[in-house]
Legacy VTK file of the C-alpha trace (Angstrom):
# vtk DataFile Version 3.0
C-alpha trace
ASCII
DATASET POLYDATA
POINTS 477 float
-27.170 -14.651 -18.790
-25.333 -14.953 -22.204
-23.452 -18.246 -22.990
-19.756 -18.003 -22.786
-18.356 -17.580 -26.270
-21.617 -15.944 -27.687
-20.482 -13.133 -30.164
-17.105 -12.223 -31.452
-14.296 -14.349 -32.656
-12.130 -16.045 -29.876
-8.897 -15.351 -31.414
-9.675 -11.606 -31.968
-11.010 -11.232 -28.441
-7.980 -12.927 -26.853
-5.654 -10.653 -28.884
-7.408 -7.494 -27.993
-7.299 -8.503 -24.192
-3.642 -9.302 -24.295
-2.789 -6.003 -25.934
-4.986 -4.100 -23.499
-3.034 -5.789 -20.560
0.257 -5.072 -22.253
-0.550 -1.353 -22.766
-2.048 -0.956 -19.159
1.115 -2.528 -17.592
3.445 -0.458 -20.012
2.273 2.685 -18.266
4.046 1.275 -15.057
7.507 1.243 -16.559
7.205 4.476 -18.734
8.968 6.774 -16.240
11.763 4.223 -15.254
14.278 5.681 -17.857
13.371 9.195 -16.542
13.719 8.674 -12.913
17.168 10.225 -12.658
16.171 13.106 -14.680
12.741 13.956 -13.306
14.059 16.350 -10.645
15.693 18.427 -13.408
12.745 18.061 -15.968
10.236 18.948 -13.306
12.207 21.373 -11.236
11.900 19.568 -7.916
13.910 17.338 -5.628
14.665 13.645 -6.042
12.491 13.022 -3.067
9.600 14.735 -4.369
10.117 13.196 -7.776
9.556 9.819 -6.391
5.960 10.666 -6.042
5.584 10.126 -9.743
6.052 6.418 -9.118
4.235 6.285 -5.753
1.086 8.026 -7.172
0.543 5.400 -9.767
1.004 2.645 -7.208
-1.570 4.133 -4.800
-4.173 4.972 -7.397
-3.956 1.554 -8.941
-4.309 -0.185 -5.492
-7.165 1.952 -4.446
-9.237 1.815 -7.678
-8.653 -1.823 -8.704
-11.039 -3.403 -6.129
-13.739 -0.823 -6.938
-13.381 -1.427 -10.528
-13.733 -5.112 -10.135
-16.997 -4.744 -8.254
-18.398 -2.234 -10.760
-17.488 -4.807 -13.379
-19.645 -7.293 -11.765
-22.499 -4.999 -11.196
-22.312 -3.249 -14.635
-20.582 -5.421 -17.017
-16.802 -6.022 -17.320
-16.421 -4.843 -20.867
-18.165 -1.548 -20.127
-15.748 -0.871 -17.128
-12.808 -1.915 -19.358
-13.869 0.842 -21.638
-14.249 3.229 -18.603
-10.576 2.211 -17.541
-9.333 3.505 -20.991
-10.543 6.971 -20.105
-8.026 7.705 -17.226
-5.374 5.919 -18.962
-5.533 8.366 -22.095
-6.346 11.546 -19.905
-3.272 10.495 -17.611
-0.996 10.208 -20.573
-2.061 13.552 -21.973
-1.823 15.288 -18.831
1.848 13.773 -18.198
2.837 14.731 -21.925
1.813 18.281 -21.270
3.167 18.590 -17.605
5.951 21.085 -16.878
5.923 20.781 -13.202
5.514 18.096 -10.444
1.829 18.413 -9.649
0.374 17.842 -12.862
2.841 14.906 -13.582
1.612 13.379 -10.284
-2.068 13.889 -11.302
-1.276 12.321 -14.648
0.288 9.414 -13.162
-2.370 8.942 -10.788
-4.887 8.830 -13.625
-2.768 6.070 -15.305
-2.829 4.163 -12.025
-6.720 4.296 -12.092
-6.567 2.544 -15.403
-4.831 -0.555 -14.075
-8.099 -2.150 -13.231
-8.342 -3.138 -16.972
-6.190 -6.107 -16.488
-8.170 -8.035 -13.794
-11.425 -6.869 -15.467
-10.216 -8.279 -18.814
-9.125 -11.751 -17.283
-12.680 -11.927 -15.596
-14.451 -10.973 -18.920
-12.780 -13.796 -20.596
-15.024 -16.181 -18.548
-18.015 -14.482 -20.061
-17.021 -14.300 -23.698
-14.962 -17.307 -24.538
-15.724 -21.049 -24.963
-14.470 -23.175 -22.185
-11.778 -24.823 -24.490
-10.183 -21.430 -25.074
-10.350 -20.065 -21.542
-7.256 -21.520 -19.820
-4.720 -20.478 -22.535
-6.429 -16.972 -22.754
-6.267 -16.458 -18.920
-2.558 -17.600 -18.918
-1.737 -14.998 -21.731
-3.613 -11.927 -20.213
-2.244 -12.670 -16.769
1.278 -12.709 -18.151
0.673 -9.543 -20.043
1.480 -7.580 -16.739
5.043 -8.852 -16.954
5.189 -8.794 -20.670
4.365 -5.109 -20.886
6.729 -4.099 -18.016
9.642 -6.058 -19.538
9.085 -4.751 -23.164
8.282 -1.211 -22.064
11.530 -0.784 -20.338
13.858 -0.771 -23.528
11.220 0.958 -25.703
10.789 3.717 -23.250
14.628 4.076 -22.825
15.070 4.276 -26.574
12.399 6.931 -26.924
13.717 8.902 -23.989
17.264 8.776 -25.274
16.633 9.635 -28.933
13.426 11.645 -28.802
11.448 13.905 -26.416
10.389 12.303 -23.079
6.950 13.728 -23.922
6.752 11.377 -26.873
6.486 8.528 -24.422
3.286 9.729 -23.104
1.758 10.865 -26.353
2.542 7.346 -27.850
0.866 5.633 -24.931
-2.077 7.974 -25.215
-2.638 6.824 -28.875
-2.150 3.015 -27.816
-4.755 3.426 -24.999
-7.222 5.133 -27.323
-6.726 2.332 -29.846
-7.081 -0.326 -27.196
-10.480 1.247 -26.274
-11.721 1.374 -29.844
-10.611 -2.382 -30.403
-12.566 -3.376 -27.243
-15.609 -1.517 -28.378
-15.615 -3.212 -31.763
-14.255 -6.662 -31.101
-15.134 -7.717 -27.608
-18.891 -8.665 -27.206
-20.755 -7.229 -24.287
-20.468 -9.012 -20.961
-23.446 -9.636 -18.613
-23.850 -7.896 -15.303
-23.580 -11.027 -13.083
-24.169 -9.545 -9.661
-27.060 -7.483 -8.187
-26.973 -4.765 -5.424
-25.050 -1.583 -5.446
-21.430 -0.284 -4.933
-20.510 -0.116 -1.318
-19.339 3.488 -1.024
-18.270 3.125 2.697
-16.343 -0.063 2.073
-14.703 1.569 -0.964
-13.720 4.591 1.115
-12.558 2.420 3.874
-10.330 0.123 1.846
-8.893 3.147 -0.005
-8.005 4.902 3.165
-6.473 1.750 4.757
-4.459 0.803 1.484
-3.147 4.420 1.218
-1.928 4.379 4.881
-0.446 0.911 4.381
1.203 1.358 0.988
2.332 4.908 1.627
3.909 3.993 4.856
5.748 0.913 3.393
6.782 2.671 0.147
8.042 5.865 1.744
9.307 4.496 4.944
12.950 4.492 3.793
12.631 8.159 2.611
10.887 9.358 5.883
12.776 7.119 8.269
11.198 3.808 9.471
11.108 5.216 12.970
9.632 8.546 11.993
6.225 9.713 13.473
4.764 9.798 9.909
5.710 6.272 8.893
4.645 4.886 12.254
1.428 6.799 12.138
0.493 5.614 8.724
1.067 1.961 9.550
-0.714 2.346 12.942
-3.561 3.929 11.086
-3.558 1.021 8.489
-3.550 -1.570 11.423
-6.720 0.194 12.764
-8.693 1.154 9.438
-8.294 -2.151 7.702
-9.821 -4.369 10.540
-12.624 -1.903 10.810
-13.251 -2.164 7.083
-13.230 -5.987 7.324
-15.793 -5.730 10.197
-17.993 -3.375 8.006
-17.691 -5.819 4.923
-18.849 -8.803 6.840
-22.001 -6.784 7.718
-23.001 -4.790 4.916
-25.732 -6.264 2.582
-23.665 -5.672 -0.790
-19.874 -5.746 0.112
-17.327 -4.418 -1.906
-15.383 -7.564 -1.397
-17.231 -10.683 -0.128
-14.817 -11.747 2.791
-16.856 -15.057 3.222
-15.882 -16.103 -0.348
-12.320 -14.700 0.160
-11.861 -16.753 3.387
-12.595 -19.948 1.378
-9.303 -21.945 1.681
-8.483 -22.022 -2.095
-9.220 -18.206 -2.498
-7.373 -17.302 0.847
-4.254 -19.319 0.220
-4.049 -18.218 -3.440
-4.221 -14.591 -2.421
-1.603 -15.290 0.200
0.654 -17.024 -2.325
0.064 -14.061 -4.542
1.581 -11.598 -2.081
4.545 -13.841 -1.871
4.923 -14.423 -5.518
4.695 -10.561 -6.103
7.388 -10.076 -3.564
9.575 -12.607 -5.213
8.907 -11.276 -8.728
9.874 -7.680 -7.985
13.252 -8.250 -6.102
15.096 -9.534 -9.222
13.769 -6.583 -11.386
15.085 -4.024 -8.780
18.437 -5.826 -8.408
19.271 -6.902 -12.043
18.843 -3.375 -13.541
21.062 -1.707 -11.041
24.000 -4.463 -11.552
23.693 -3.912 -15.331
24.127 -0.016 -15.049
26.736 0.319 -11.967
30.227 1.117 -13.237
32.593 -1.455 -13.994
35.128 0.023 -11.656
33.019 -1.166 -8.661
34.169 -4.653 -9.493
30.693 -6.137 -9.988
28.795 -3.511 -12.001
28.615 -4.162 -15.801
28.620 -0.643 -17.020
25.586 -0.944 -19.335
23.481 2.115 -20.591
19.856 2.372 -19.661
19.009 1.338 -23.363
21.279 -1.647 -23.339
20.100 -2.695 -19.951
16.573 -2.581 -21.046
17.550 -4.649 -24.131
19.195 -7.328 -21.782
15.987 -7.534 -19.777
13.548 -7.676 -22.738
13.804 -11.278 -23.552
12.165 -11.997 -20.158
9.033 -10.386 -21.287
9.191 -12.632 -24.471
9.633 -15.697 -22.370
6.503 -14.963 -20.361
4.538 -14.695 -23.763
6.079 -18.106 -24.961
5.655 -20.070 -21.754
1.958 -18.870 -21.058
0.310 -21.542 -23.308
2.577 -24.100 -21.838
1.379 -23.253 -18.388
-2.180 -23.389 -19.527
-1.538 -26.932 -20.925
0.059 -27.909 -17.657
-2.912 -26.489 -15.752
-5.289 -28.398 -18.150
-3.439 -31.607 -17.390
-2.482 -31.406 -13.876
-4.502 -28.338 -12.368
-3.393 -24.745 -11.674
-2.273 -25.767 -8.209
0.538 -27.827 -9.842
1.332 -24.901 -12.332
1.688 -22.498 -9.424
3.999 -24.746 -7.551
6.170 -25.423 -10.642
6.294 -21.633 -11.379
7.399 -20.834 -7.853
10.173 -23.486 -7.940
11.457 -22.192 -11.464
11.604 -18.763 -9.900
13.553 -19.983 -6.907
15.811 -21.912 -9.499
16.331 -18.525 -11.226
17.458 -16.713 -8.110
19.471 -19.659 -7.080
21.520 -19.533 -10.292
22.231 -15.852 -9.686
24.895 -16.922 -7.151
26.912 -18.156 -10.109
25.699 -15.734 -12.799
25.969 -12.241 -11.506
29.254 -11.381 -13.208
27.993 -10.940 -16.813
25.100 -9.651 -18.859
24.668 -13.074 -20.488
24.430 -14.690 -16.926
21.968 -12.005 -15.812
19.869 -12.729 -19.083
19.639 -16.567 -18.052
18.666 -15.380 -14.525
15.894 -12.983 -15.594
14.678 -15.534 -18.270
14.435 -18.284 -15.588
12.589 -16.115 -13.315
10.241 -14.886 -16.150
9.204 -18.544 -16.959
8.382 -18.964 -13.309
6.377 -15.775 -13.105
4.569 -16.629 -16.336
3.445 -20.114 -14.968
2.489 -18.493 -11.631
0.496 -15.437 -12.971
-1.347 -17.583 -15.325
-2.433 -20.023 -12.701
-3.583 -17.724 -9.983
-6.705 -16.284 -11.839
-7.648 -19.918 -12.783
-7.434 -20.750 -9.072
-9.518 -17.913 -8.040
-12.268 -18.338 -10.675
-12.318 -22.007 -9.826
-13.584 -21.122 -6.323
-15.842 -18.181 -6.790
-19.251 -17.769 -8.322
-19.473 -16.131 -11.703
-21.105 -13.083 -10.348
-17.981 -12.265 -8.338
-15.182 -12.985 -10.676
-14.378 -9.304 -11.345
-14.171 -8.477 -7.608
-12.187 -11.622 -6.719
-9.592 -11.167 -9.453
-9.295 -7.499 -8.753
-8.641 -8.308 -5.053
-6.158 -10.898 -6.141
-4.279 -8.357 -8.310
-4.234 -5.986 -5.204
-2.474 -8.752 -3.249
0.127 -8.995 -5.894
0.647 -5.243 -5.643
1.009 -5.375 -1.907
3.621 -7.931 -2.469
5.725 -5.875 -4.830
5.441 -2.721 -2.580
6.639 -4.770 0.420
9.501 -6.261 -1.863
10.505 -2.755 -2.932
10.760 -1.779 0.602
12.549 -4.824 1.983
14.995 -4.977 -0.829
15.677 -1.221 -0.678
16.371 -1.499 2.967
18.783 -4.320 2.386
20.721 -2.541 -0.364
20.874 0.701 1.642
22.452 -1.146 4.592
24.819 -3.088 2.650
26.950 -0.439 0.768
30.437 0.551 -0.413
31.910 3.960 -0.756
32.566 4.664 -4.545
33.929 8.143 -5.346
32.237 9.603 -2.271
28.873 8.042 -3.082
27.395 4.957 -1.257
26.416 2.284 -3.564
24.833 -1.043 -2.967
27.577 -3.686 -2.377
27.872 -7.000 -4.192
26.966 -8.598 -0.754
23.738 -6.471 -0.773
22.734 -7.635 -4.272
23.435 -11.319 -3.308
21.456 -10.927 -0.221
18.435 -9.511 -2.109
18.474 -12.273 -4.571
18.483 -14.957 -1.835
15.640 -13.119 -0.198
13.849 -13.461 -3.550
14.760 -17.210 -3.718
13.271 -17.693 -0.092
10.013 -15.928 -1.029
9.642 -18.107 -4.151
10.230 -21.180 -2.073
7.686 -19.926 0.430
5.152 -19.406 -2.344
5.542 -23.075 -3.270
5.034 -24.198 0.334
1.869 -22.228 0.645
0.542 -23.489 -2.530
1.090 -27.093 -1.397
-1.512 -26.468 1.326
-4.240 -25.487 -1.363
-7.006 -28.039 -1.511
-6.770 -30.325 -4.520
-10.453 -29.881 -5.719
-12.563 -26.909 -6.336
-15.406 -25.868 -3.861
-18.500 -27.672 -5.004
-20.705 -24.933 -3.746
-19.167 -22.303 -6.354
-20.164 -21.625 -9.850
-16.662 -22.177 -10.788
-14.996 -22.183 -14.087
-15.564 -25.607 -15.837
-12.938 -28.321 -15.166
-12.091 -28.454 -18.860
-11.389 -24.687 -18.788
-8.772 -24.441 -16.137
-7.780 -28.013 -15.449
-9.012 -28.118 -12.059
-8.997 -31.617 -10.577
LINES 1 478
477 0 1 2 3 4 5 6 7 8 9 10 11 12 13 14 15 16 17 18 19 20 21 22 23 24 25 26 27 28 29 30 31 32 33 34 35 36 37 38 39 40 41 42 43 44 45 46 47 48 49 50 51 52 53 54 55 56 57 58 59 60 61 62 63 64 65 66 67 68 69 70 71 72 73 74 75 76 77 78 79 80 81 82 83 84 85 86 87 88 89 90 91 92 93 94 95 96 97 98 99 100 101 102 103 104 105 106 107 108 109 110 111 112 113 114 115 116 117 118 119 120 121 122 123 124 125 126 127 128 129 130 131 132 133 134 135 136 137 138 139 140 141 142 143 144 145 146 147 148 149 150 151 152 153 154 155 156 157 158 159 160 161 162 163 164 165 166 167 168 169 170 171 172 173 174 175 176 177 178 179 180 181 182 183 184 185 186 187 188 189 190 191 192 193 194 195 196 197 198 199 200 201 202 203 204 205 206 207 208 209 210 211 212 213 214 215 216 217 218 219 220 221 222 223 224 225 226 227 228 229 230 231 232 233 234 235 236 237 238 239 240 241 242 243 244 245 246 247 248 249 250 251 252 253 254 255 256 257 258 259 260 261 262 263 264 265 266 267 268 269 270 271 272 273 274 275 276 277 278 279 280 281 282 283 284 285 286 287 288 289 290 291 292 293 294 295 296 297 298 299 300 301 302 303 304 305 306 307 308 309 310 311 312 313 314 315 316 317 318 319 320 321 322 323 324 325 326 327 328 329 330 331 332 333 334 335 336 337 338 339 340 341 342 343 344 345 346 347 348 349 350 351 352 353 354 355 356 357 358 359 360 361 362 363 364 365 366 367 368 369 370 371 372 373 374 375 376 377 378 379 380 381 382 383 384 385 386 387 388 389 390 391 392 393 394 395 396 397 398 399 400 401 402 403 404 405 406 407 408 409 410 411 412 413 414 415 416 417 418 419 420 421 422 423 424 425 426 427 428 429 430 431 432 433 434 435 436 437 438 439 440 441 442 443 444 445 446 447 448 449 450 451 452 453 454 455 456 457 458 459 460 461 462 463 464 465 466 467 468 469 470 471 472 473 474 475 476
């Protein structure tokens, strides 16, 4: 096995990996400025148009764990290059789409490229010297939030002043450029695992996740008591335990559940679900408050572009605090960093009770939450890699990313349900009320506090049986 840091310049590698993460996450927010116009642009209903968002979510959730395992088997750099293919193709298909079906196909392809982020985090362990690993992991982990926050105003500006198709063409070029940079500047990574891909496990996990995430994300549209929603959730409750039974018995599992059951890995994954839930709540709420008419008494009447610009500094904050979080992890351990991040998120949510009335107030709220997210997202991969063998870092990080995705999906469902129940009548339209927004923010605050409480239960030392990241790399004590 190659020694970490052999080949390639560390700073160039870190820069390329961070750019790759930002571009991959950028695809998630591309369509946000277009959501209201998609029914007209694609000649469909608003309900059908929501599949443009759902398709990316489902494709990413299903393929990310598979990509992580393939990275362990065949090399993470190689699979990162593979991920650029559906990213580029998906952007091109969306740019050419004139109806709903090709747009959904393109967005699904883009979702398949999301495995690039956990693969990149895992690859850093193979290609960087230990002293550069902690800050690099923190930066690339934060790229998920950075790309989302910065992508919103950029996408809004392009959509407002140019053709919406330009969004996808530009992202296709960026994705292609990322592939070229990875090929040129990132050294090959070793295939740390042996065996073969567990096709039955991949199909089982995919089926279970589709049933679960589809039921949760579309439950509000179909009705939580509808046969379709209940049937999907019931199917998930059956398929996922059967999948777990299979994974415990197959020789080369897609996800090694015995490693996943280690206290440090298990509790980090549980915390990741709750952090993902908390992170997404404020992003759903703040953008709506910024854009609702001032006549409601609590809306701030901002355009989509202005709203995106008000939220953009939060992405910059994640980038700024990622090295601070890495230093905190080096000094006190990533467990402390995750606790601090969760508490700062809770502080941001709590401050919203006093700051919802102005764009500047919401800017403070989102920046506080972003600081907490930057700390939390940078610490979770360090906790995972401090407890799993090197041969399983790709699968373990991809599974952790999946846990965050489940948290954001549940958050969207819960916050959406709250806002749909607490409404006002505004010109014949039902709009979320101020009480609904405040309730949603308090739920986010509670989730952040829960994440801190779960993290307190994490063991203070890494598992001595694992080939973990060196102490000097991630500050594990």
